[in-house]
C-alpha positions in Angstrom: -26.9 8.7 -15.2 -23.9 8.4 -17.6 -21.8 5.5 -18.6 -21.4 2.6 -16.1 -18.2 2.5 -13.9 -16.6 -0.4 -12.5 -14.3 -1.0 -9.5 -11.4 -1.4 -11.9 -12.3 2.0 -13.5 -11.9 3.4 -10.0 -8.4 2.0 -9.8 -8.8 -1.5 -8.1 -8.2 -4.6 -10.1 -9.7 -7.5 -8.2 -8.4 -10.0 -10.9 -4.8 -8.7 -10.4 -5.3 -9.3 -6.6 -6.4 -12.8 -7.2 -3.5 -13.4 -9.4 -1.1 -12.2 -6.8 -2.6 -14.6 -4.2 -2.1 -17.5 -6.7 1.5 -16.4 -7.2 2.4 -16.3 -3.5 0.6 -19.3 -2.2 3.4 -21.6 -3.1 6.0 -19.3 -1.5 4.0 -19.3 1.8 3.4 -22.8 1.9 7.2 -23.6 1.9 7.3 -21.8 5.2 4.5 -23.8 6.9 5.5 -25.5 10.3 3.7 -28.7 11.2 1.5 -26.6 13.6 -0.2 -24.7 10.7 -3.7 -25.9 10.4 -5.1 -23.9 7.5 -4.1 -22.8 3.8 -3.9 -19.3 2.7 -7.1 -17.7 1.4 -9.4 -18.1 4.3 -10.7 -15.3 6.7 -8.3 -16.3 9.4 -5.3 -18.6 9.9 -5.0 -21.4 12.5 -2.0 -22.4 14.4 -1.9 -25.2 17.0 0.5 -24.3 19.8 2.7 -27.3 20.7 1.9 -27.6 24.5 4.5 -30.5 24.8 7.2 -28.1 23.8 5.8 -25.0 25.6 4.8 -26.3 29.0 4.0 -22.8 30.5 3.9 -20.6 27.4 4.0 -16.8 27.2 3.0 -15.5 23.8 5.1 -12.6 22.5 4.1 -10.4 19.6 6.0 -7.9 17.5 5.1 -5.5 14.6 7.2 -3.2 12.6 7.8 -2.0 9.0 10.6 -1.2 6.6 10.6 2.6 6.5 12.1 4.7 3.7 14.3 1.9 2.6 11.2 1.1 0.4 11.9 4.3 -1.6 15.4 2.7 -2.6 13.8 -0.5 -3.5 11.4 1.3 -5.8 14.0 3.4 -7.4 16.2 0.3 -8.0 13.2 -1.8 -9.2 14.4 -4.5 -6.8 11.8 -5.8 -4.5 13.0 -9.2 -3.4 15.0 -8.3 -0.4 12.8 -5.8 1.6 10.5 -8.6 2.6 13.7 -10.1 4.6 14.0 -6.7 6.3 10.3 -6.8 7.2 10.5 -10.1 8.8 13.8 -9.4 10.6 12.5 -6.3 12.2 9.7 -8.3 13.8 11.2 -11.5 14.6 14.4 -10.1 16.1 12.4 -8.2 18.5 10.6 -11.4 19.6 14.0 -13.2 19.9 15.1 -10.5 22.4 12.9 -12.1 25.0 14.2 -15.7 24.2 11.1 -16.4 22.3 10.7 -18.6 19.2 8.8 -16.9 16.4 5.9 -19.2 15.3 4.2 -17.3 12.5 4.1 -14.1 10.6 1.6 -12.0 8.7 2.2 -9.2 6.2 0.3 -6.1 5.1 1.0 -4.9 1.6 -0.5 -1.7 0.3 0.0 0.0 -2.9 -1.5 2.6 -5.2 -1.8 0.3 -8.2 -1.3 -3.5 -7.8 1.5 -5.1 -9.9 1.2 -8.8 -9.0 4.7 -9.7 -10.1 6.3 -6.8 -8.1 4.1 -8.0 -5.2 5.3 -11.6 -5.7 8.9 -10.4 -5.6 8.2 -8.8 -2.1 6.7 -12.0 -0.9 9.8 -13.9 -2.1 11.7 -11.9 0.4 9.1 -12.4 3.2 9.2 -16.1 2.7 13.0 -16.1 2.8 12.9 -14.1 6.0 10.4 -16.6 7.6 12.5 -19.6 6.6 15.6 -18.0 8.2 13.6 -17.3 11.3 12.0 -20.7 11.3 8.4 -19.3 11.3 5.4 -19.8 9.1 4.0 -17.3 6.7 0.4 -18.0 7.4 -1.5 -15.0 6.0 -1.6 -11.4 5.3 -3.5 -8.6 3.4 -3.0 -6.8 0.0 -4.7 -3.5 -0.3 -4.9 -1.5 -3.5 -5.3 2.2 -2.5 -5.7 4.5 -5.5 -6.0 8.1 -4.4 -4.0 7.5 -1.4 -0.8 6.2 -3.0 0.7 6.5 -6.4 1.2 3.8 -8.9 4.5 2.1 -8.0 4.5 3.1 -4.4 3.8 0.7 -1.6 4.1 0.3 2.1 4.8 -2.9 4.1 3.9 -3.8 7.7 4.5 -7.1 9.4 3.1 -8.9 12.5 4.7 -11.9 14.2 3.8 -14.1 17.2 6.1 -16.2 19.2 6.3 -18.2 22.3 8.6 -18.9 25.2 8.3 -21.0 28.3 7.8 -18.8 31.4 10.8 -20.1 33.2 13.1 -19.5 30.2 12.1 -15.9 29.6 15.2 -13.6 28.9 14.1 -10.2 30.4 17.2 -8.5 31.7 16.1 -8.6 35.3 19.2 -10.5 36.5 21.7 -8.2 34.7 24.2 -6.7 37.3 27.1 -4.2 36.9 30.2 -6.1 35.7 28.3 -8.3 33.2 29.7 -8.6 29.7 28.2 -7.1 26.7 28.7 -9.0 23.4 27.9 -7.5 20.0 26.9 -9.5 17.0 27.9 -7.8 13.6 25.3 -6.2 11.5 25.1 -7.1 7.8 24.9 -3.3 6.8 22.5 -0.4 7.4 19.7 -2.9 8.2 16.3 -0.8 8.2 16.9 2.2 10.2 18.3 5.7 9.5 17.3 5.6 5.8 16.1 9.2 5.7 19.6 10.3 6.8 21.2 7.7 4.4 19.4 8.7 1.5 20.2 12.5 2.1 23.8 11.8 2.3 23.9 9.4 -0.8 21.5 11.0 -3.1 21.8 14.7 -2.2 25.4 15.1 -0.8 27.1 12.5 -2.9 25.0 13.0 -6.0 24.5 9.2 -6.7 21.7 7.2 -8.0 20.8 3.7 -7.2 22.5 2.3 -10.2 25.8 4.0 -9.6 28.9 2.3 -8.3 29.2 3.1 -4.6 32.7 4.8 -4.1 34.7 2.8 -1.5 32.5 -0.3 -1.7 31.9 -3.1 -4.0 28.9 -3.1 -6.2 26.3 -0.4 -6.7 24.4 2.0 -4.4 21.4 -0.3 -4.5 23.5 -3.2 -3.5 24.9 -1.5 -0.5 21.7 0.1 0.7 19.3 -2.9 0.0 21.5 -5.4 1.9 18.9 -7.1 4.1 18.6 -6.9 7.9 20.4 -9.8 9.5 18.1 -12.1 11.4 19.5 -13.2 14.6 16.8 -15.6 15.8 18.5 -18.9 15.6 21.8 -17.8 17.2 19.8 -16.0 19.9 17.7 -19.0 20.7 20.7 -21.4 20.7 22.4 -19.1 23.3 19.2 -18.8 25.3 18.7 -22.5 25.2 22.1 -23.0 27.1 21.0 -20.6 29.8 23.8 -18.1 28.9 21.9 -14.9 28.2 21.0 -12.5 30.8 19.6 -10.1 28.2 19.4 -9.4 24.5 19.0 -6.2 22.7 18.0 -5.7 18.9 19.9 -2.6 17.8 17.5 -0.7 15.5 16.6 3.1 15.4 18.4 4.8 18.3 21.5 2.8 17.8 23.4 1.3 20.7 22.6 4.1 23.1 18.9 4.0 22.3 18.3 0.3 22.5 20.7 -1.4 24.9 19.2 0.3 27.9 15.9 -1.0 27.2 17.0 -4.5 28.5 18.8 -3.1 31.7 17.2 -2.9 35.1 17.1 0.3 37.2 20.4 1.6 38.2 22.4 -0.4 35.6 24.0 1.1 32.4 27.0 0.1 30.2 30.4 1.4 29.0 31.2 0.1 25.4 34.6 0.6 23.8 34.2 1.7 20.2 37.4 0.1 19.0 36.3 -3.3 20.1 34.3 -4.0 17.1 34.9 -3.2 13.4 32.7 -0.3 12.1 31.5 -1.1 8.6 32.9 0.9 5.6 29.5 2.2 4.8 29.1 4.1 8.1 32.6 5.6 7.7 31.4 6.9 4.2 28.2 8.3 5.8 30.1 10.2 8.5 32.7 11.7 6.2 30.5 12.5 3.1 27.7 13.8 5.3 29.8 15.4 8.0 27.6 13.7 10.5 28.4 14.3 14.2 29.5 11.2 16.1 26.6 11.4 18.4 24.2 11.4 15.5 25.9 8.4 13.9 25.6 6.5 17.1 21.9 7.3 17.7 20.8 6.8 14.1 22.6 3.8 12.8 23.7 0.4 14.2 27.3 1.3 13.2 28.2 -2.4 12.8 26.5 -4.1 15.8 23.0 -5.4 15.0 22.2 -7.4 18.1 23.6 -7.7 21.8 23.9 -10.3 24.4 24.5 -9.6 28.0 26.0 -12.5 30.0 28.2 -13.3 32.9 31.9 -12.7 32.3 32.7 -16.4 32.8 30.2 -17.3 29.9 31.7 -15.0 27.3 33.8 -17.6 25.6 30.9 -20.2 25.3 28.5 -17.6 24.2 30.8 -16.3 21.5 31.4 -19.9 20.5 27.8 -20.6 20.0 27.3 -17.4 18.1 30.0 -18.3 15.6 28.7 -21.7 15.1 25.4 -20.1 14.0 27.3 -17.8 11.5 27.6 -14.6 13.6 30.6 -12.4 14.1 30.6 -11.8 17.8 32.7 -9.2 19.6 33.1 -8.4 23.3 32.3 -4.7 23.3 32.0 -3.7 26.9 30.5 -4.3 30.3 27.6 -3.2 32.4 28.0 -0.6 35.2 26.3 1.2 38.0 24.2 4.1 36.6 23.0 6.8 39.0 20.8 8.8 36.5 23.4 11.2 35.7 25.1 11.2 32.3 24.6 8.7 29.5 23.3 5.3 30.6 25.1 3.7 27.5 28.3 5.3 27.1 30.5 4.6 24.1 34.1 5.5 24.8 
């Protein structure tokens, strides 16, 4: 029969998995809202929905990942920010509907589990949950030898939020002539990294530890700047009844995301000079010789979230955004769209 073989011999270290759970428990507990009814480590997590706060609740769910930005994190051996990206990609989508993110779960898969590297990832996830005001109540860690190489890992996130039915922000009341406000992004966020890596590492010949020409800090500093979480500013705007619609600007850029909140027959015209394009996108365009249309449909180009509101509400909306640490810009207005030409036009 040959020598005995263990699960660890096959590439799965249960003890290291248990050690990671012990390392991340304190991080998760710091994010717990009063509604959490269980600790980590069980088969499922319990959350008591506050029916005094949500009289007629609609539950809103979102799931996403971080994409090939994880390759940059691995090459830089810096894992404490991609967790923020993971949370941001999910909770910003929930906030688009005026919903409050309640709890978050993560899936962490790796070829060979390193509990300390895993802990660093969860440091970012916990930080993202704190910024969004939601609880990290559970997750799954999977060690997958044979499917992934040692040092490689993949992340997925899942979040659930709630909004009262009569406070739902769904864009149905948007009309031609409404204002579009853009909230500044913090950088590349978590989209377009396949193109960004090709430009930076192949065309520019840089590595993650090099200084980034034209920017402060290293390549890793610039590319790993985490996705901005817009939850608290969006909810504050929605609470005042100012938002007709929200849009999270992810893959597809402004043209590929803003239209998703528009009712039939409505588009938008945006003025490119109305917001400052971040320097990193100018570098991408120049060094990669990337066509303008590709830039617009790949990256956020400096706008990470949009608010559509009545023209008379622009000043108050921008005031609330600034009070919550945002940099808002009035970037255009909605218009009639007959199905011909681009629905979201950037002039």
